[in-house]
C-alpha positions as CSV (number, residue, x, y, z in Angstrom):
1,M,151.3,42.2,-42.5
2,Q,153.7,39.3,-41.7
3,I,156.5,39.5,-39.3
4,Q,159.2,36.8,-39.3
5,D,159.7,34.9,-36.1
6,G,163.3,34.7,-35.1
7,N,162.7,31.8,-32.7
8,N,162.6,29.3,-35.7
9,L,166.1,30.2,-36.9
10,L,168.7,27.5,-36.3
11,L,171.1,27.8,-33.4
12,N,174.3,27.4,-35.5
13,L,173.8,30.9,-36.9
14,S,175.9,32.0,-33.9
15,N,179.0,30.6,-35.7
16,G,178.2,32.0,-39.1
17,P,175.8,31.4,-41.9
18,I,174.3,28.0,-42.7
19,D,176.4,25.9,-45.1
20,N,179.0,28.6,-45.5
21,S,181.4,26.1,-47.0
22,K,179.5,25.9,-50.3
23,R,180.3,28.1,-53.2
24,S,177.7,28.4,-55.9
25,C,178.5,28.5,-59.6
26,T,177.3,32.1,-59.7
27,N,179.9,33.1,-57.1
28,V,182.7,31.5,-59.0
29,F,181.6,32.8,-62.4
30,C,181.3,36.4,-61.1
31,T,184.6,36.3,-59.4
32,V,186.4,35.0,-62.5
33,L,184.5,37.6,-64.6
34,Y,185.6,40.5,-62.5
35,S,189.2,39.3,-62.3
36,A,189.2,39.1,-66.1
37,I,187.9,42.6,-66.3
38,L,190.6,43.9,-64.1
39,L,193.3,42.0,-66.0
40,S,192.0,43.3,-69.3
41,I,192.1,46.9,-68.0
42,L,195.7,46.4,-67.0
43,G,196.4,44.9,-70.5
44,I,194.8,47.9,-72.2
45,G,196.9,50.2,-70.1
46,L,200.1,48.3,-71.0
47,Y,199.1,48.2,-74.7
48,M,198.2,51.9,-74.8
49,N,201.4,52.8,-73.0
50,Q,203.5,51.7,-76.0
51,S,201.8,54.1,-78.4
52,G,200.8,56.9,-76.0
53,N,202.7,59.9,-74.8
54,L,201.5,61.5,-71.6
55,L,203.3,64.7,-72.5
56,L,200.7,65.3,-75.3
57,I,198.0,65.9,-72.8
58,D,199.3,69.1,-71.0
59,R,201.5,70.5,-73.8
60,G,200.7,73.6,-75.7
61,Y,200.1,73.5,-79.4
62,D,200.9,76.0,-82.1
63,P,198.4,76.7,-84.9
64,D,200.1,74.0,-87.0
65,H,198.9,71.5,-84.4
66,R,202.5,70.7,-83.3
67,P,203.1,70.1,-79.6
68,C,205.7,72.3,-78.0
69,G,208.7,70.6,-76.6
70,I,208.1,67.3,-78.4
71,D,209.7,65.7,-81.5
72,T,210.8,68.4,-83.9
73,L,209.9,71.1,-81.4
74,R,211.8,69.6,-78.5
75,D,214.0,72.7,-78.2
76,Y,210.9,75.0,-78.0
77,P,209.1,73.8,-74.9
78,F,207.2,77.0,-73.9
79,I,203.9,78.2,-75.4
80,Y,203.6,81.9,-75.9
81,F,200.3,83.8,-76.5
82,T,200.7,86.3,-79.3
83,T,197.2,87.8,-79.0
84,L,196.0,88.2,-75.4
85,N,192.3,88.2,-76.1
86,S,189.9,85.5,-74.9
87,D,188.7,84.9,-78.4
88,F,192.1,84.6,-80.0
89,L,194.1,82.6,-77.5
90,W,194.5,79.9,-80.2
91,K,197.1,82.2,-81.8
92,T,200.2,80.8,-80.1
93,V,203.8,80.1,-80.9
94,C,206.4,77.7,-79.4
95,V,209.4,79.5,-78.0
96,Q,212.8,78.5,-76.5
97,E,212.4,80.8,-73.6
98,C,209.7,83.2,-72.3
99,P,210.4,86.9,-73.1
100,S,211.3,88.8,-69.9
101,V,212.0,92.3,-71.4
102,T,210.7,94.2,-74.4
103,V,213.6,93.6,-76.8
104,P,213.5,93.6,-80.6
105,K,215.0,90.1,-80.9
106,Y,213.9,86.9,-79.4
107,K,213.7,83.2,-80.5
108,H,210.5,81.9,-81.9
109,L,209.0,79.7,-84.6
110,Q,207.5,80.7,-87.9
111,Y,204.0,79.8,-88.7
112,N,204.5,77.4,-91.5
113,P,202.9,74.0,-92.3
114,P,204.5,71.1,-90.4
115,T,207.7,70.0,-92.0
116,T,210.6,67.7,-91.3
117,A,213.1,70.4,-92.1
118,A,215.3,71.9,-89.4
119,V,213.5,74.2,-87.0
120,P,214.7,77.9,-87.3
121,T,216.5,79.2,-84.3
122,T,216.1,83.0,-84.3
123,T,214.3,85.6,-86.2
124,T,214.8,89.3,-85.8
125,T,211.8,91.7,-85.9
126,P,212.3,95.5,-85.2
127,I,210.0,97.0,-82.6
128,G,208.2,99.3,-85.0
129,T,207.7,96.6,-87.6
130,T,204.3,94.9,-87.9
131,P,204.1,91.7,-90.1
132,K,201.6,91.9,-92.9
133,F,200.0,88.6,-92.3
134,I,199.7,86.5,-89.2
135,T,200.4,83.4,-91.3
136,K,203.9,84.6,-91.9
137,M,204.9,85.5,-88.4
138,C,203.3,84.1,-85.3
139,C,205.4,85.7,-82.6
140,Q,204.5,89.3,-83.6
141,F,204.4,92.4,-81.4
142,N,200.7,92.9,-80.6
143,S,199.2,96.1,-79.3
144,N,199.5,94.9,-75.7
145,F,203.1,93.7,-75.9
146,L,204.7,96.8,-74.5
147,Q,202.8,96.2,-71.3
148,L,204.4,92.8,-70.9
149,S,207.6,93.9,-69.4
150,H,208.0,90.6,-67.6
151,I,206.8,87.1,-68.3
152,I,206.7,84.2,-65.9
153,Q,206.9,80.5,-66.6
154,Q,204.1,78.3,-65.4
155,H,204.9,74.6,-64.9
156,Q,207.7,75.0,-67.4
157,I,205.1,74.9,-70.2
158,V,203.3,78.2,-70.5
159,C,204.5,81.8,-70.6
160,I,202.1,83.7,-68.3
161,P,202.0,87.5,-68.4
162,T,202.5,89.5,-65.2
163,D,200.1,92.2,-66.2
164,P,197.0,91.8,-64.0
165,E,194.4,92.1,-66.7
166,Q,196.2,89.9,-69.2
167,F,197.1,87.4,-66.5
168,K,193.4,87.1,-65.7
169,I,192.6,86.4,-69.3
170,V,195.1,83.5,-69.5
171,Q,194.2,82.2,-66.1
172,E,190.5,82.0,-67.0
173,A,191.3,80.4,-70.3
174,L,193.5,77.7,-68.8
175,K,191.2,77.1,-65.9
176,M,194.2,77.0,-63.6
177,G,193.0,79.3,-60.8
178,F,190.8,76.8,-59.0
179,L,193.3,73.9,-59.5
180,H,196.2,75.9,-58.1
181,Q,194.1,77.1,-55.2
182,M,192.9,73.6,-54.3
183,I,196.4,72.1,-54.5
184,S,197.7,74.9,-52.3
185,D,195.0,74.5,-49.8
186,I,195.5,70.7,-49.5
187,S,199.3,70.9,-49.2
188,G,199.0,73.6,-46.6
189,A,196.3,71.9,-44.6
190,K,197.3,68.3,-44.8
191,Y,198.0,68.0,-41.1
192,T,194.8,69.8,-40.3
193,L,192.9,67.3,-42.5
194,F,194.5,64.4,-40.7
195,I,193.5,65.8,-37.3
196,F,190.0,66.5,-38.7
197,I,189.7,62.8,-39.7
198,V,190.9,61.6,-36.3
199,L,188.5,63.9,-34.5
200,G,185.7,62.8,-36.7
201,I,186.2,59.2,-35.7
202,C,186.4,60.2,-32.0
203,F,183.2,62.2,-32.2
204,T,181.5,59.3,-34.1
205,L,182.4,56.9,-31.3
206,A,181.2,59.4,-28.7
207,F,177.9,59.8,-30.4
208,T,177.6,56.0,-30.6
209,Y,178.2,55.7,-26.9
210,L,175.6,58.4,-26.3
211,L,173.0,56.4,-28.3
212,K,173.9,53.3,-26.4
213,W,173.2,54.8,-23.0
214,C,170.3,57.1,-23.7
215,S,169.1,56.3,-27.2
216,K,165.4,56.7,-26.3
217,T,166.0,60.2,-24.8
218,V,168.0,61.3,-27.9
219,I,165.4,60.1,-30.4
220,W,162.5,61.7,-28.6
221,F,164.5,64.9,-28.1
222,I,165.2,65.0,-31.8
223,I,161.5,64.6,-32.7
224,F,160.6,67.3,-30.2
225,I,163.2,69.7,-31.7
226,I,161.8,69.0,-35.2
227,V,158.3,70.0,-34.0
228,V,159.5,73.1,-32.2
229,L,161.6,74.3,-35.2
230,S,158.6,73.7,-37.5
231,I,156.4,75.9,-35.2
232,F,159.1,78.5,-34.9
233,F,159.8,78.8,-38.6
234,G,156.1,78.9,-39.3
235,Y,155.6,81.7,-36.8
236,Y,158.6,83.6,-38.3
237,S,157.2,83.3,-41.8
238,Y,153.8,84.5,-40.5
239,L,155.5,87.6,-39.0
240,Q,157.2,88.2,-42.3
241,Y,153.8,87.9,-44.0
242,K,152.3,90.5,-41.6
243,A,155.2,92.9,-42.1
244,A,155.0,92.6,-45.9
245,S,151.2,93.1,-45.8
246,S,151.6,96.5,-44.0
247,M,154.1,97.8,-46.5
248,T,153.0,100.2,-49.1
249,I,155.5,99.0,-51.8
250,G,154.3,96.4,-54.2
251,L,155.6,93.3,-52.5
252,S,153.5,90.1,-52.6
253,P,153.2,88.6,-49.0
254,T,151.6,85.4,-50.3
255,G,154.9,83.5,-50.4
256,Y,155.5,84.1,-46.7
257,L,152.0,82.9,-45.8
258,L,152.5,79.8,-47.9
259,Q,155.8,79.1,-46.1
260,A,154.1,79.5,-42.7
261,I,151.4,77.0,-43.7
262,I,153.9,74.5,-45.0
263,W,156.0,74.7,-41.8
264,W,152.9,74.3,-39.5
265,C,151.6,71.4,-41.6
266,F,155.0,69.7,-41.4
267,G,155.0,70.1,-37.6
268,L,151.4,68.9,-37.3
269,G,152.2,65.9,-39.6
270,T,155.2,65.0,-37.4
271,I,153.0,65.0,-34.3
272,I,150.3,62.8,-36.0
273,L,152.8,60.3,-37.4
274,T,154.5,60.1,-34.0
275,I,151.2,59.3,-32.3
276,C,150.2,56.8,-34.9
277,F,153.5,55.0,-35.1
278,Y,154.5,55.1,-31.5
279,K,155.3,51.4,-31.3
280,R,157.2,51.4,-34.5
281,I,159.3,54.3,-33.3
282,N,160.1,52.4,-30.1
283,L,161.1,49.4,-32.4
284,A,163.4,51.7,-34.3
285,I,164.9,53.0,-31.1
286,A,165.6,49.5,-29.9
287,I,167.3,48.7,-33.2
288,I,169.4,51.8,-33.0
289,K,170.4,51.0,-29.4
290,S,171.4,47.5,-30.5
291,A,173.5,48.9,-33.3
292,S,175.2,51.3,-30.9
293,D,175.8,48.4,-28.5
294,F,177.5,46.4,-31.3
295,V,179.8,49.2,-32.2
296,T,180.8,49.8,-28.6
297,K,181.6,46.1,-28.0
298,N,183.3,45.7,-31.4
299,V,185.3,48.9,-31.8
300,S,187.6,47.2,-34.3
301,I,184.8,47.5,-36.9
302,V,185.9,51.1,-37.6
303,I,189.0,49.8,-39.5
304,V,186.7,48.4,-42.2
305,P,185.8,51.9,-43.6
306,V,189.5,52.9,-43.3
307,F,190.7,49.9,-45.4
308,S,187.9,50.6,-48.0
309,T,189.0,54.2,-48.2
310,I,192.7,53.3,-48.7
311,A,191.7,50.7,-51.4
312,T,189.6,53.4,-53.1
313,L,192.4,55.9,-53.2
314,I,194.9,53.3,-54.6
315,L,192.5,52.1,-57.3
316,T,191.6,55.7,-58.2
317,V,195.2,56.6,-58.8
318,I,195.7,53.5,-61.0
319,F,192.5,54.2,-63.0
320,I,193.4,57.8,-63.5
321,Y,196.8,56.9,-64.7
322,I,195.4,54.4,-67.2
323,A,192.8,57.1,-68.3
324,F,195.7,59.5,-69.0
325,I,197.5,56.8,-71.0
326,I,194.4,56.2,-73.1
327,C,193.9,60.0,-73.7
328,S,197.5,60.4,-74.7
329,T,197.1,57.9,-77.6
330,G,195.1,60.4,-79.7
331,T,196.4,62.5,-82.6
332,P,196.2,66.3,-82.6
333,G,193.0,67.7,-84.2
334,D,192.8,69.8,-87.4
335,K,190.7,72.7,-86.0
336,Q,192.7,75.9,-86.0
337,Q,190.6,77.9,-83.6
338,Q,190.8,75.6,-80.7
339,W,191.9,75.7,-77.1
340,P,195.7,76.5,-76.9
341,F,196.3,73.1,-75.4
342,G,195.0,71.3,-78.5
343,Q,192.2,68.8,-79.0
344,L,193.1,65.2,-79.7
345,K,191.2,62.9,-82.0
346,Y,190.6,59.2,-81.1
347,T,189.8,56.0,-82.9
348,L,186.8,53.8,-82.2
349,F,189.0,51.4,-80.2
350,E,190.3,54.3,-78.1
351,Y,186.8,55.5,-77.4
352,F,185.7,52.0,-76.5
353,S,188.7,51.6,-74.2
354,G,187.8,54.8,-72.3
355,F,184.2,53.7,-72.0
356,Y,185.3,50.3,-70.8
357,L,187.6,51.8,-68.2
358,L,184.8,54.1,-67.0
359,F,182.5,51.1,-66.5
360,A,185.2,49.1,-64.7
361,T,185.7,52.1,-62.4
362,F,182.0,52.3,-61.5
363,W,181.9,48.6,-60.9
364,T,185.0,48.7,-58.7
365,Y,183.7,51.6,-56.6
366,A,180.4,49.8,-56.1
367,L,182.3,46.6,-55.2
368,I,184.3,48.4,-52.5
369,I,181.1,49.8,-51.0
370,G,179.5,46.3,-51.2
371,V,182.5,44.6,-49.5
372,N,182.3,47.3,-46.8
373,S,178.6,46.7,-46.2
374,F,178.9,42.9,-46.4
375,I,181.7,42.7,-43.8
376,I,179.8,45.0,-41.4
377,A,176.5,43.2,-41.9
378,G,178.3,39.8,-41.4
379,S,179.9,41.0,-38.2
380,V,176.5,42.3,-36.9
381,C,174.8,39.0,-37.7
382,V,177.4,36.8,-35.9
383,W,177.4,39.1,-32.9
384,Y,173.6,39.3,-32.7
385,W,173.2,35.5,-32.7
386,Q,175.8,35.1,-30.0
387,Q,173.8,37.1,-27.5
388,G,172.5,35.1,-24.5
389,K,175.0,32.3,-24.9
390,S,177.6,33.1,-22.3
391,G,180.1,30.4,-21.5
392,Q,180.2,29.1,-25.1
393,E,183.2,29.5,-27.4
394,H,182.3,31.6,-30.5
395,V,184.2,32.9,-33.4
396,Q,185.2,36.6,-33.6
397,P,182.5,38.5,-35.6
398,L,184.9,40.6,-37.7
399,N,187.4,37.8,-38.4
400,S,184.7,35.4,-39.5
401,S,183.1,38.1,-41.7
402,W,186.3,38.8,-43.5
403,K,186.7,35.1,-44.3
404,R,183.1,34.7,-45.4
405,C,183.3,37.7,-47.6
406,F,186.4,36.9,-49.6
407,V,186.4,33.1,-49.5
408,Y,182.7,32.1,-50.0
409,H,180.6,35.0,-51.1
410,F,182.8,37.4,-53.0
411,G,181.1,36.6,-56.3
412,S,177.7,37.6,-54.9
413,I,179.1,41.0,-53.9
414,V,180.6,41.3,-57.4
415,L,177.1,40.6,-58.9
416,G,175.4,43.2,-56.8
417,A,178.1,45.7,-57.6
418,L,177.7,44.9,-61.3
419,L,174.0,45.9,-61.2
420,L,175.0,49.2,-59.5
421,G,177.8,49.7,-62.1
422,L,175.4,49.3,-65.0
423,I,173.0,51.8,-63.4
424,S,175.9,54.3,-62.9
425,I,177.2,54.0,-66.4
426,F,173.7,54.4,-67.8
427,R,173.1,57.5,-65.6
428,S,176.5,59.0,-66.7
429,F,175.6,58.4,-70.4
430,F,172.2,60.0,-69.8
431,E,173.8,63.1,-68.2
432,Y,176.4,63.3,-71.0
433,L,173.6,63.2,-73.6
434,Y,171.7,65.9,-71.7
435,R,174.8,68.2,-71.4
436,N,175.7,67.9,-75.1
437,A,172.2,68.1,-76.6
438,E,171.7,71.9,-76.8
439,Y,168.2,71.7,-78.2
440,M,167.1,69.5,-75.3
441,R,168.3,72.0,-72.8
442,T,166.6,74.9,-74.5
443,T,163.2,73.2,-74.9
444,D,161.1,73.2,-71.8
445,G,159.3,69.9,-72.7
446,C,162.5,68.0,-73.4
447,Q,164.2,69.5,-70.3
448,F,161.2,68.4,-68.1
449,C,161.3,64.8,-69.6
450,F,165.1,64.6,-69.0
451,K,164.8,65.7,-65.4
452,C,162.0,63.3,-64.7
453,C,164.0,60.4,-66.2
454,A,167.1,61.4,-64.2
455,C,165.0,61.5,-61.0
456,C,163.6,58.0,-61.8
457,I,167.1,56.6,-62.4
458,W,168.3,58.1,-59.1
459,C,165.4,56.6,-57.2
460,F,166.0,53.2,-58.8
461,E,169.7,53.4,-57.9
462,R,168.9,54.2,-54.3
463,F,166.4,51.3,-54.2
464,L,169.0,48.9,-55.6
465,Q,171.5,50.1,-53.0
466,Y,169.1,49.4,-50.2
467,L,168.1,46.1,-51.7
468,N,171.8,45.1,-51.9
469,Q,172.2,45.8,-48.2
470,N,169.3,43.5,-47.4
471,I,170.7,40.8,-49.7
472,Y,174.1,40.9,-47.9
473,V,172.3,40.5,-44.6
474,Q,170.4,37.5,-45.9
475,I,173.6,35.9,-47.3
476,N,175.3,36.3,-44.0
477,M,172.4,34.8,-42.1
478,T,171.6,31.8,-44.4
479,G,174.5,31.4,-46.7
480,D,172.3,31.6,-49.8
481,G,173.4,32.8,-53.2
482,F,172.7,36.2,-54.6
483,F,169.4,35.4,-56.3
484,H,167.9,33.4,-53.4
485,A,168.9,36.1,-51.0
486,A,167.4,38.7,-53.2
487,K,164.1,36.8,-53.3
488,K,164.0,36.6,-49.5
489,G,165.0,40.2,-49.1
490,L,162.2,41.3,-51.5
491,D,159.7,39.1,-49.6
492,I,160.6,40.8,-46.3
493,M,160.3,44.3,-47.8
494,S,157.0,43.5,-49.5
495,N,155.5,41.8,-46.4
496,N,156.6,44.5,-44.0
497,P,156.6,47.8,-45.9
498,S,155.6,50.0,-43.0
499,I,158.3,48.6,-40.7
500,V,161.0,48.9,-43.4
501,M,160.1,52.5,-44.2
502,Q,159.8,53.6,-40.6
503,V,163.0,51.9,-39.4
504,A,165.0,52.8,-42.4
505,G,163.7,56.4,-42.5
506,L,164.4,57.0,-38.8
507,G,167.8,55.4,-39.2
508,D,168.6,57.8,-42.1
509,L,167.4,60.7,-40.0
510,I,169.6,59.8,-37.1
511,N,172.6,59.3,-39.5
512,N,172.1,62.7,-41.1
513,I,171.7,64.4,-37.7
514,A,174.9,62.7,-36.5
515,R,176.8,63.9,-39.6
516,I,175.6,67.5,-39.1
517,M,176.4,67.5,-35.4
518,I,179.9,66.0,-35.9
519,T,180.7,68.4,-38.8
520,L,179.5,71.4,-36.8
521,S,181.4,70.3,-33.7
522,I,184.7,69.8,-35.5
523,S,184.2,73.1,-37.4
524,M,183.6,75.0,-34.2
525,F,186.6,73.4,-32.6
526,F,188.9,74.5,-35.4
527,F,187.3,77.9,-35.6
528,R,187.9,78.5,-31.9
529,S,191.5,77.1,-32.2
530,I,192.3,79.5,-35.1
């Protein structure tokens, strides 16, 4: 096992990476490529906006595939369900206004093939009259109509019945219950969410200060709690095993015994690993303490995730709007028994545009995460190499890291994000294939192979994310390009596998425990307040 000696590193690392004024061709090319991708996405959005119509997405369609409230049906904006049955909700008609009382006369459209002729205004149907064919009259009185004494309008588009049973049918068909509940919860709790975020930041800083002052005590206490809980759950499972064994009913107690053995083996393994890797755990504790020391001395670093979150929200809104524009360029389908809001058909270019936008979205999200990691890693590198040099003038870690990120090494981050974007789009395509291949979901062998492949893709994606973080650290320390930094990062990981696994594993454990503690603390605070 080889361990790099930090004493051989050059002293000018305290002012940033070596030769940070040089930009490699890879950096420039990747930056230009990503800029071209973003401009092309905006160009596609502008081009599609000329032929698309966003109203086509959420409008109801009659059985003739005509959208209500648009073009020739602009005076008939509401969709009315003539047969309130979950299997026949495609039987709809566009009406001028939703019926509010059971009257024998109301305005509706006849069910005829699409035509350019004038749209009829009214048609009278006596209450006791039932049309012979549904193809002649779409707004007929069905058997349930007498119960619909009142109809409410939903979003100025749909006529929703007020009868509880029929309202439930329409609500489930339109999938609007969850969406309305979510919007209502968010709008009603927006101030609570803001307070929740502020308290989360405060609790995070408090936990960071706790690790700075007593990191060793916290880590060993966590290990002790893990061992105690393993013994406790094992003993509890054993008691359940004894209780199940004494019962006369046919319950199999083997599962409880197996759980007890697993818990006790986990606790014993934790004790053995703690004894064997005592020095490595102390090394991880020292690293965690240094990280806490960095955050407490550079509190301004917390603005980096805030900016990345704001950028993510803004770009998400833009990408969703462009996606809606692309979706609105389709033409109504020709299937009669379809969802009442229609099904649009798309050309090959429109499919490609949607796939292209999805890939750019994954790439952009990975890039934002990469920029966030690069800036934090750069700040830590500059701060670390400034230690022990009091009295000297040094650059500010965060300011120099921002400059180094966007001026000199933005292309390297773009390249790392490109690899993650390719993996994400491949994983999404794989999941889409699995969800739409019915025979693969019903066959045990195919289902097993798909899940194994999905697990391998997930593991490779996590490895690539961890490798990118090491690459960003190497770039900040040495100023190398992406591929040279990747080679050095792989060398360090391959030469010191046990140290990397133990330090990274313990760090992930501390992060997860901190998330759980902060979430529980804030939840208990709001619960007691309510």
